Backbone and ligand atoms as CSV (ligand in chain L), in Angstrom:
chain,resi,resn,atom,element,x,y,z
A,1,UNK,N,N,1.246,17.381,2.395
A,1,UNK,CA,C,0.960,16.012,2.431
A,1,UNK,C,C,-0.065,15.637,1.352
A,2,UNK,N,N,0.103,14.447,0.778
A,2,UNK,CA,C,-0.670,13.946,-0.376
A,2,UNK,C,C,-0.949,12.508,-0.230
A,3,UNK,N,N,-2.032,12.148,-1.000
A,3,UNK,CA,C,-2.168,10.608,-0.966
A,3,UNK,C,C,-1.313,10.048,-2.062
A,4,UNK,N,N,-0.520,9.132,-1.673
A,4,UNK,CA,C,0.470,8.560,-2.670
A,4,UNK,C,C,-0.303,7.437,-3.498
A,5,UNK,N,N,-1.000,6.660,-2.786
A,5,UNK,CA,C,-1.641,5.602,-3.530
A,5,UNK,C,C,-2.731,4.988,-2.587
A,6,UNK,N,N,-3.635,4.252,-3.297
A,6,UNK,CA,C,-4.853,3.447,-2.681
A,6,UNK,C,C,-4.398,1.884,-3.026
A,7,UNK,N,N,-4.356,1.048,-2.038
A,7,UNK,CA,C,-4.024,-0.260,-2.212
A,7,UNK,C,C,-5.192,-0.980,-2.246
A,8,UNK,N,N,-5.358,-2.002,-3.319
A,8,UNK,CA,C,-6.566,-2.663,-3.688
A,8,UNK,C,C,-6.082,-4.134,-3.724
A,9,UNK,N,N,-6.535,-4.926,-2.897
A,9,UNK,CA,C,-6.322,-6.276,-2.850
A,9,UNK,C,C,-7.135,-7.101,-4.019
A,10,UNK,N,N,-6.402,-7.774,-4.900
A,10,UNK,CA,C,-7.030,-8.564,-5.965
A,10,UNK,C,C,-6.497,-9.935,-5.964
A,11,UNK,N,N,-7.278,-10.885,-6.515
A,11,UNK,CA,C,-6.828,-12.136,-6.682
A,11,UNK,C,C,-5.662,-12.294,-7.771
A,12,UNK,N,N,-5.947,-11.690,-8.726
A,12,UNK,CA,C,-5.060,-11.690,-10.030
A,12,UNK,C,C,-4.923,-10.317,-10.571
A,13,UNK,N,N,-3.585,-9.929,-10.769
A,13,UNK,CA,C,-3.493,-8.485,-11.319
A,13,UNK,C,C,-3.767,-8.602,-12.892
A,14,UNK,N,N,-3.497,-9.780,-13.467
A,14,UNK,CA,C,-3.767,-9.715,-14.922
A,14,UNK,C,C,-5.303,-9.758,-15.072
A,15,UNK,N,N,-6.059,-10.493,-14.311
A,15,UNK,CA,C,-7.654,-10.543,-14.455
A,15,UNK,C,C,-8.131,-9.081,-14.102
A,16,UNK,N,N,-7.473,-8.377,-13.106
A,16,UNK,CA,C,-8.164,-7.162,-12.810
A,16,UNK,C,C,-7.674,-6.028,-13.738
A,17,UNK,N,N,-6.655,-6.054,-14.423
A,17,UNK,CA,C,-6.172,-5.144,-15.364
A,17,UNK,C,C,-7.260,-4.770,-16.447
A,18,UNK,N,N,-8.057,-5.661,-16.994
A,18,UNK,CA,C,-9.056,-5.368,-17.812
A,18,UNK,C,C,-9.938,-4.442,-17.461
A,19,UNK,N,N,-10.333,-4.413,-16.244
A,19,UNK,CA,C,-11.227,-3.393,-15.573
A,19,UNK,C,C,-10.395,-2.009,-15.550
A,20,UNK,N,N,-9.337,-2.165,-15.037
A,20,UNK,CA,C,-8.633,-0.737,-14.693
A,20,UNK,C,C,-8.051,-0.177,-16.046
A,21,UNK,N,N,-7.514,-0.963,-16.898
A,21,UNK,CA,C,-7.010,-0.484,-18.046
A,21,UNK,C,C,-7.918,-0.174,-19.183
A,22,UNK,N,N,-8.703,-1.245,-19.554
A,22,UNK,CA,C,-9.639,-1.028,-20.689
A,22,UNK,C,C,-10.874,-0.415,-20.175
A,23,UNK,N,N,-11.509,-0.865,-18.998
A,23,UNK,CA,C,-12.525,-0.193,-18.445
A,23,UNK,C,C,-12.425,1.334,-18.080
A,24,UNK,N,N,-11.465,1.601,-17.230
A,24,UNK,CA,C,-11.427,2.844,-16.578
A,24,UNK,C,C,-10.369,3.717,-17.351
A,25,UNK,N,N,-9.575,3.095,-18.375
A,25,UNK,CA,C,-8.620,3.841,-19.251
A,25,UNK,C,C,-7.448,4.276,-18.432
A,26,UNK,N,N,-7.107,3.654,-17.397
A,26,UNK,CA,C,-5.714,3.827,-16.666
A,26,UNK,C,C,-4.630,3.203,-17.485
A,27,UNK,N,N,-3.381,3.811,-17.157
A,27,UNK,CA,C,-2.312,3.133,-17.728
A,27,UNK,C,C,-1.399,2.443,-16.628
A,28,UNK,N,N,-0.874,1.298,-17.110
A,28,UNK,CA,C,0.015,0.342,-16.179
A,28,UNK,C,C,1.341,1.098,-16.215
A,29,UNK,N,N,1.856,1.527,-15.119
A,29,UNK,CA,C,3.091,2.115,-14.919
A,29,UNK,C,C,4.318,1.026,-14.847
A,30,UNK,N,N,3.828,0.031,-14.050
A,30,UNK,CA,C,4.729,-1.078,-13.991
A,30,UNK,C,C,4.387,-1.925,-12.963
A,31,UNK,N,N,5.103,-3.156,-12.708
A,31,UNK,CA,C,4.702,-4.314,-11.817
A,31,UNK,C,C,5.984,-4.516,-11.139
A,32,UNK,N,N,5.932,-4.959,-9.887
A,32,UNK,CA,C,7.039,-5.607,-9.259
A,32,UNK,C,C,6.599,-6.474,-8.010
A,33,UNK,N,N,7.627,-7.253,-7.695
A,33,UNK,CA,C,7.265,-8.147,-6.456
A,33,UNK,C,C,7.960,-7.632,-5.305
A,34,UNK,N,N,7.178,-7.400,-4.218
A,34,UNK,CA,C,7.710,-6.848,-2.826
A,34,UNK,C,C,7.787,-8.114,-2.137
A,35,UNK,N,N,8.970,-8.589,-2.050
A,35,UNK,CA,C,9.236,-9.902,-1.171
A,35,UNK,C,C,8.986,-9.810,0.236
A,36,UNK,N,N,9.194,-8.642,0.690
A,36,UNK,CA,C,9.088,-8.283,2.274
A,36,UNK,C,C,7.576,-8.561,2.513
A,37,UNK,N,N,6.544,-8.131,1.777
A,37,UNK,CA,C,5.258,-8.246,2.027
A,37,UNK,C,C,4.394,-9.269,1.206
A,38,UNK,N,N,5.218,-10.130,0.403
A,38,UNK,CA,C,4.642,-11.281,-0.179
A,38,UNK,C,C,3.505,-10.791,-1.238
A,39,UNK,N,N,3.782,-9.828,-1.872
A,39,UNK,CA,C,2.834,-9.344,-2.925
A,39,UNK,C,C,3.496,-9.147,-4.268
A,40,UNK,N,N,2.731,-9.290,-5.294
A,40,UNK,CA,C,3.035,-8.498,-6.507
A,40,UNK,C,C,2.276,-7.332,-6.671
A,41,UNK,N,N,2.835,-6.174,-7.084
A,41,UNK,CA,C,2.299,-4.980,-7.188
A,41,UNK,C,C,2.279,-4.335,-8.501
A,42,UNK,N,N,1.105,-3.881,-8.890
A,42,UNK,CA,C,0.985,-3.181,-10.201
A,42,UNK,C,C,0.558,-1.783,-9.826
A,43,UNK,N,N,1.189,-0.576,-10.428
A,43,UNK,CA,C,0.970,0.637,-10.267
A,43,UNK,C,C,0.343,1.328,-11.401
A,44,UNK,N,N,-0.967,1.987,-11.133
A,44,UNK,CA,C,-1.581,2.635,-12.261
A,44,UNK,C,C,-1.728,4.118,-11.719
A,45,UNK,N,N,-0.989,5.079,-12.420
A,45,UNK,CA,C,-1.116,6.427,-11.960
A,45,UNK,C,C,-2.651,6.956,-12.248
A,46,UNK,N,N,-3.018,7.927,-11.232
A,46,UNK,CA,C,-4.345,8.653,-11.461
A,46,UNK,C,C,-3.999,9.997,-11.027
A,47,UNK,N,N,-3.820,10.995,-11.806
A,47,UNK,CA,C,-3.303,12.326,-11.458
A,47,UNK,C,C,-1.973,12.098,-10.558
A,48,UNK,N,N,-1.818,12.758,-9.551
A,48,UNK,CA,C,-0.491,12.595,-8.674
A,48,UNK,C,C,-0.523,11.239,-7.872
A,49,UNK,N,N,-1.692,10.719,-7.757
A,49,UNK,CA,C,-1.755,9.530,-6.903
A,49,UNK,C,C,-1.678,8.214,-7.898
A,50,UNK,N,N,-1.755,7.145,-7.344
A,50,UNK,CA,C,-1.645,5.834,-7.886
A,50,UNK,C,C,-2.680,4.807,-7.264
A,51,UNK,N,N,-3.179,4.020,-8.110
A,51,UNK,CA,C,-3.823,2.785,-7.810
A,51,UNK,C,C,-2.805,1.612,-7.725
A,52,UNK,N,N,-2.697,0.989,-6.627
A,52,UNK,CA,C,-1.669,-0.120,-6.276
A,52,UNK,C,C,-2.650,-1.360,-6.189
A,53,UNK,N,N,-2.446,-2.166,-7.273
A,53,UNK,CA,C,-3.248,-3.546,-7.105
A,53,UNK,C,C,-2.147,-4.519,-6.448
A,54,UNK,N,N,-2.758,-5.168,-5.619
A,54,UNK,CA,C,-1.941,-6.106,-4.813
A,54,UNK,C,C,-2.359,-7.608,-4.965
A,55,UNK,N,N,-1.443,-8.432,-5.470
A,55,UNK,CA,C,-1.769,-9.782,-5.686
A,55,UNK,C,C,-0.994,-10.508,-4.869
A,56,UNK,N,N,-1.507,-11.223,-3.881
A,56,UNK,CA,C,-0.575,-12.251,-2.892
A,56,UNK,C,C,0.099,-13.235,-3.669
A,57,UNK,N,N,1.500,-13.397,-3.095
A,57,UNK,CA,C,2.239,-14.523,-3.866
A,57,UNK,C,C,1.655,-15.936,-3.341
A,58,UNK,N,N,0.974,-15.916,-2.276
A,58,UNK,CA,C,0.504,-17.114,-1.649
A,58,UNK,C,C,-0.675,-16.696,-0.553
A,59,UNK,N,N,-1.389,-17.869,-0.173
A,59,UNK,CA,C,-2.386,-17.434,0.809
A,59,UNK,C,C,-1.883,-17.193,2.172
A,60,UNK,N,N,-0.698,-17.510,2.539
A,60,UNK,CA,C,-0.030,-17.244,3.734
A,60,UNK,C,C,0.815,-15.907,3.791
A,61,UNK,N,N,0.110,-15.040,3.327
A,61,UNK,CA,C,0.640,-13.493,3.427
A,61,UNK,C,C,-0.424,-12.525,3.980
A,62,UNK,N,N,-0.133,-11.200,4.398
A,62,UNK,CA,C,-1.192,-10.440,4.813
A,62,UNK,C,C,-2.141,-10.222,3.882
A,63,UNK,N,N,-1.891,-9.936,2.592
A,63,UNK,CA,C,-2.879,-9.771,1.479
A,63,UNK,C,C,-3.659,-11.102,1.240
A,64,UNK,N,N,-3.036,-12.227,1.308
A,64,UNK,CA,C,-3.596,-13.418,0.968
A,64,UNK,C,C,-4.628,-13.711,2.091
A,65,UNK,N,N,-4.416,-13.477,3.421
A,65,UNK,CA,C,-5.208,-13.702,4.298
A,65,UNK,C,C,-6.360,-12.768,4.306
A,66,UNK,N,N,-6.089,-11.453,3.959
A,66,UNK,CA,C,-7.173,-10.357,3.806
A,66,UNK,C,C,-8.140,-10.781,2.760
A,67,UNK,N,N,-7.721,-11.382,1.650
A,67,UNK,CA,C,-8.680,-11.844,0.615
A,67,UNK,C,C,-9.454,-12.851,1.183
A,68,UNK,N,N,-8.883,-14.077,1.671
A,68,UNK,CA,C,-9.541,-15.253,2.230
A,68,UNK,C,C,-10.654,-14.780,3.308
A,69,UNK,N,N,-10.303,-13.769,4.020
A,69,UNK,CA,C,-11.378,-13.316,5.115
A,69,UNK,C,C,-12.476,-12.389,4.588
A,70,UNK,N,N,-12.038,-11.464,3.613
A,70,UNK,CA,C,-12.999,-10.492,3.233
A,70,UNK,C,C,-13.323,-10.265,1.752
A,71,UNK,N,N,-12.524,-11.104,1.065
A,71,UNK,CA,C,-12.653,-10.980,-0.314
A,71,UNK,C,C,-11.849,-9.799,-1.061
A,72,UNK,N,N,-11.925,-9.664,-2.387
A,72,UNK,CA,C,-11.100,-8.546,-2.944
A,72,UNK,C,C,-11.719,-7.089,-2.359
A,73,UNK,N,N,-10.828,-6.116,-2.494
A,73,UNK,CA,C,-11.391,-4.967,-2.240
A,73,UNK,C,C,-10.219,-3.969,-1.648
A,74,UNK,N,N,-10.800,-2.667,-1.251
A,74,UNK,CA,C,-9.911,-1.557,-0.875
A,74,UNK,C,C,-9.055,-2.168,0.377
A,75,UNK,N,N,-7.845,-2.117,0.401
A,75,UNK,CA,C,-6.948,-2.696,1.423
A,75,UNK,C,C,-6.285,-1.664,2.273
A,76,UNK,N,N,-5.784,-0.583,1.760
A,76,UNK,CA,C,-5.181,0.476,2.565
A,76,UNK,C,C,-5.067,1.738,1.770
A,77,UNK,N,N,-4.803,2.920,2.508
A,77,UNK,CA,C,-4.706,4.255,1.955
A,77,UNK,C,C,-3.174,4.632,2.384
A,78,UNK,N,N,-2.365,5.137,1.326
A,78,UNK,CA,C,-1.188,5.586,1.703
A,78,UNK,C,C,-0.874,6.934,1.551
A,79,UNK,N,N,-0.433,7.637,2.605
A,79,UNK,CA,C,-0.056,9.018,2.600
A,79,UNK,C,C,1.393,9.154,2.492
A,80,UNK,N,N,1.833,10.145,1.688
A,80,UNK,CA,C,3.156,10.536,1.669
A,80,UNK,C,C,3.558,11.408,2.858
A,81,UNK,N,N,4.781,11.264,3.434
A,81,UNK,CA,C,5.270,12.143,4.421
A,81,UNK,C,C,6.685,12.570,4.167
A,82,UNK,N,N,7.056,13.731,4.627
A,82,UNK,CA,C,8.580,14.010,4.429
A,82,UNK,C,C,9.571,13.212,5.083
A,83,UNK,N,N,9.363,12.875,6.469
A,83,UNK,CA,C,10.233,12.304,7.138
A,83,UNK,C,C,9.533,11.183,7.913
A,84,UNK,N,N,9.644,9.872,7.507
A,84,UNK,CA,C,8.988,8.922,8.037
A,84,UNK,C,C,9.379,8.605,9.597
A,85,UNK,N,N,10.617,8.417,9.881
A,85,UNK,CA,C,10.928,8.188,11.236
A,85,UNK,C,C,10.336,9.211,12.211
A,86,UNK,N,N,10.369,10.587,11.853
A,86,UNK,CA,C,9.996,11.425,13.016
A,86,UNK,C,C,8.531,11.504,12.996
A,87,UNK,N,N,7.853,11.137,11.849
A,87,UNK,CA,C,6.394,11.032,11.835
A,87,UNK,C,C,5.878,9.851,12.732
A,88,UNK,N,N,6.639,8.665,12.735
A,88,UNK,CA,C,6.375,7.578,13.387
A,88,UNK,C,C,6.629,7.901,15.004
A,89,UNK,N,N,7.575,8.495,15.263
A,89,UNK,CA,C,7.728,8.945,16.625
A,89,UNK,C,C,6.744,9.783,17.217
A,90,UNK,N,N,6.311,10.679,16.366
A,90,UNK,CA,C,5.267,11.641,16.739
A,90,UNK,C,C,3.979,10.949,17.068
A,91,UNK,N,N,3.485,10.007,16.083
A,91,UNK,CA,C,2.367,9.349,16.151
A,91,UNK,C,C,2.299,8.350,17.378
A,92,UNK,N,N,3.542,7.580,17.718
A,92,UNK,CA,C,3.765,6.800,18.770
A,92,UNK,C,C,3.649,7.579,20.094
A,93,UNK,N,N,4.105,8.861,20.156
A,93,UNK,CA,C,3.793,9.704,21.337
A,93,UNK,C,C,2.350,10.041,21.511
A,94,UNK,N,N,1.608,9.942,20.422
A,94,UNK,CA,C,0.140,10.303,20.548
A,94,UNK,C,C,-0.526,8.841,20.799
A,95,UNK,N,N,0.010,7.896,21.094
A,95,UNK,CA,C,-0.691,6.621,21.357
A,95,UNK,C,C,-1.028,5.725,20.004
A,96,UNK,N,N,-0.664,6.221,18.932
A,96,UNK,CA,C,-1.045,5.453,17.888
A,96,UNK,C,C,-0.247,4.167,17.622
A,97,UNK,N,N,-0.932,3.180,17.459
A,97,UNK,CA,C,-0.250,1.728,17.317
A,97,UNK,C,C,0.257,1.620,15.844
A,98,UNK,N,N,1.426,1.189,15.878
A,98,UNK,CA,C,1.963,0.858,14.622
A,98,UNK,C,C,1.838,-0.797,14.373
A,99,UNK,N,N,1.670,-1.082,13.043
A,99,UNK,CA,C,1.370,-2.576,12.803
A,99,UNK,C,C,2.855,-3.366,13.032
A,100,UNK,N,N,3.901,-2.793,12.708
A,100,UNK,CA,C,5.160,-3.361,12.873
A,100,UNK,C,C,6.110,-2.743,13.648
A,101,UNK,N,N,6.016,-1.414,13.907
A,101,UNK,CA,C,6.854,-0.562,14.739
A,101,UNK,C,C,8.079,-0.073,14.182
A,102,UNK,N,N,8.351,-0.470,12.983
A,102,UNK,CA,C,9.506,0.066,12.238
A,102,UNK,C,C,9.191,0.285,10.876
A,103,UNK,N,N,10.069,0.970,10.066
A,103,UNK,CA,C,9.819,1.255,8.576
A,103,UNK,C,C,10.418,0.099,7.966
A,104,UNK,N,N,9.808,-0.257,6.789
A,104,UNK,CA,C,10.286,-1.371,5.830
A,104,UNK,C,C,10.347,-0.882,4.443
A,105,UNK,N,N,10.849,-1.647,3.648
A,105,UNK,CA,C,11.125,-1.418,2.147
A,105,UNK,C,C,9.780,-1.775,1.461
A,106,UNK,N,N,9.261,-0.829,0.817
A,106,UNK,CA,C,7.865,-1.102,0.052
A,106,UNK,C,C,8.171,-1.097,-1.377
A,107,UNK,N,N,7.136,-1.018,-2.238
A,107,UNK,CA,C,7.272,-0.795,-3.642
A,107,UNK,C,C,8.118,0.228,-4.059
A,108,UNK,N,N,8.988,0.095,-5.037
A,108,UNK,CA,C,9.983,1.018,-5.543
A,108,UNK,C,C,11.133,1.347,-4.558
A,109,UNK,N,N,11.240,0.491,-3.510
A,109,UNK,CA,C,12.380,0.588,-2.642
A,109,UNK,C,C,12.145,1.862,-1.757
A,110,UNK,N,N,10.890,2.305,-1.560
A,110,UNK,CA,C,10.675,3.408,-0.606
A,110,UNK,C,C,10.531,2.951,0.745
A,111,UNK,N,N,10.801,3.699,1.736
A,111,UNK,CA,C,10.488,3.283,3.224
A,111,UNK,C,C,9.004,3.346,3.493
A,112,UNK,N,N,8.370,2.637,4.017
A,112,UNK,CA,C,6.964,2.591,4.262
A,112,UNK,C,C,6.766,2.022,5.778
A,113,UNK,N,N,5.560,2.332,6.357
A,113,UNK,CA,C,5.249,1.840,7.654
A,113,UNK,C,C,3.739,1.717,7.642
A,114,UNK,N,N,3.158,0.791,8.281
A,114,UNK,CA,C,1.694,0.781,8.435
A,114,UNK,C,C,1.228,0.967,9.884
A,115,UNK,N,N,0.142,1.662,9.958
A,115,UNK,CA,C,-0.608,1.995,11.213
A,115,UNK,C,C,-1.614,1.014,11.506
A,116,UNK,N,N,-1.817,0.606,12.761
A,116,UNK,CA,C,-2.796,-0.377,12.958
A,116,UNK,C,C,-4.217,0.156,12.825
A,117,UNK,N,N,-4.904,-0.477,12.215
A,117,UNK,CA,C,-6.380,-0.019,11.764
A,117,UNK,C,C,-7.153,0.431,13.129
A,118,UNK,N,N,-6.879,-0.311,14.245
A,118,UNK,CA,C,-7.516,-0.090,15.596
A,118,UNK,C,C,-7.213,1.467,15.832
A,119,UNK,N,N,-5.994,1.884,15.448
A,119,UNK,CA,C,-5.731,3.374,15.959
A,119,UNK,C,C,-6.059,4.286,14.718
A,120,UNK,N,N,-6.599,3.737,13.654
A,120,UNK,CA,C,-6.988,4.601,12.562
A,120,UNK,C,C,-8.553,4.595,12.042
A,121,UNK,N,N,-9.433,4.245,13.033
A,121,UNK,CA,C,-10.883,4.135,12.774
A,121,UNK,C,C,-11.089,3.077,11.714
A,122,UNK,N,N,-10.503,1.998,11.861
A,122,UNK,CA,C,-10.807,0.942,10.954
A,122,UNK,C,C,-10.274,0.889,9.507
A,123,UNK,N,N,-9.279,1.815,9.441
A,123,UNK,CA,C,-8.715,1.910,7.994
A,123,UNK,C,C,-7.078,1.462,8.199
A,124,UNK,N,N,-6.669,0.590,7.310
A,124,UNK,CA,C,-5.312,0.368,7.377
A,124,UNK,C,C,-4.455,1.482,6.654
A,125,UNK,N,N,-3.752,2.131,7.288
A,125,UNK,CA,C,-2.974,3.504,6.762
A,125,UNK,C,C,-1.580,3.088,6.643
A,126,UNK,N,N,-0.990,3.409,5.380
A,126,UNK,CA,C,0.322,3.213,5.177
A,126,UNK,C,C,0.996,4.710,4.961
A,127,UNK,N,N,2.218,4.956,5.570
A,127,UNK,CA,C,2.882,6.130,5.252
A,127,UNK,C,C,4.090,5.654,4.494
A,128,UNK,N,N,4.355,6.689,3.431
A,128,UNK,CA,C,5.571,6.308,2.756
A,128,UNK,C,C,6.406,7.730,2.727
A,129,UNK,N,N,7.711,7.507,2.775
A,129,UNK,CA,C,8.624,8.555,2.806
A,129,UNK,C,C,8.749,9.145,1.509
A,130,UNK,N,N,8.621,10.482,1.338
A,130,UNK,CA,C,8.762,11.196,0.025
A,130,UNK,C,C,10.250,10.802,-0.526
A,131,UNK,N,N,10.200,10.456,-1.846
A,131,UNK,CA,C,11.510,10.180,-2.256
A,131,UNK,C,C,12.557,11.191,-2.289
A,132,UNK,N,N,13.735,11.138,-1.970
A,132,UNK,CA,C,14.710,12.241,-1.966
A,132,UNK,C,C,15.212,12.528,-3.257
A,133,UNK,N,N,15.231,13.606,-3.750
A,133,UNK,CA,C,15.584,13.870,-5.151
A,133,UNK,C,C,17.201,13.901,-5.221
A,134,UNK,N,N,17.819,14.056,-4.018
A,134,UNK,CA,C,19.420,14.243,-4.021
A,134,UNK,C,C,19.889,12.937,-4.328
L,1,ZN,ZN,ZN,0.750,0.510,-0.423
């Protein structure tokens, strides 16, 4: 298991890139819009993991509401798993609450699911299924 990325909620990707690119020296690997979650996403690799900057497309999205309530900041931690469906079944059987209860398509078309922060000691946890090479 490894950390795939850290999701950081920002008001504006273009404003925050000055810090991440010029300040920290990270490189922008790409941006995309994830319609399902109402966010624009910018991915910046750090070793094997990435920083995922999340800019809401409107205030009426999960990340938009997060920023309105708590301001910009660390939004979630994403772990990579081999088999998302079986991991979710296992977590459910242990009483862990899932945010939506089923996998969805996240950035790069990968299967993702979120665990409820109440079941993860106050942290929003995302799980992403490892990309199949075949
Ligand atoms: Zn994420």
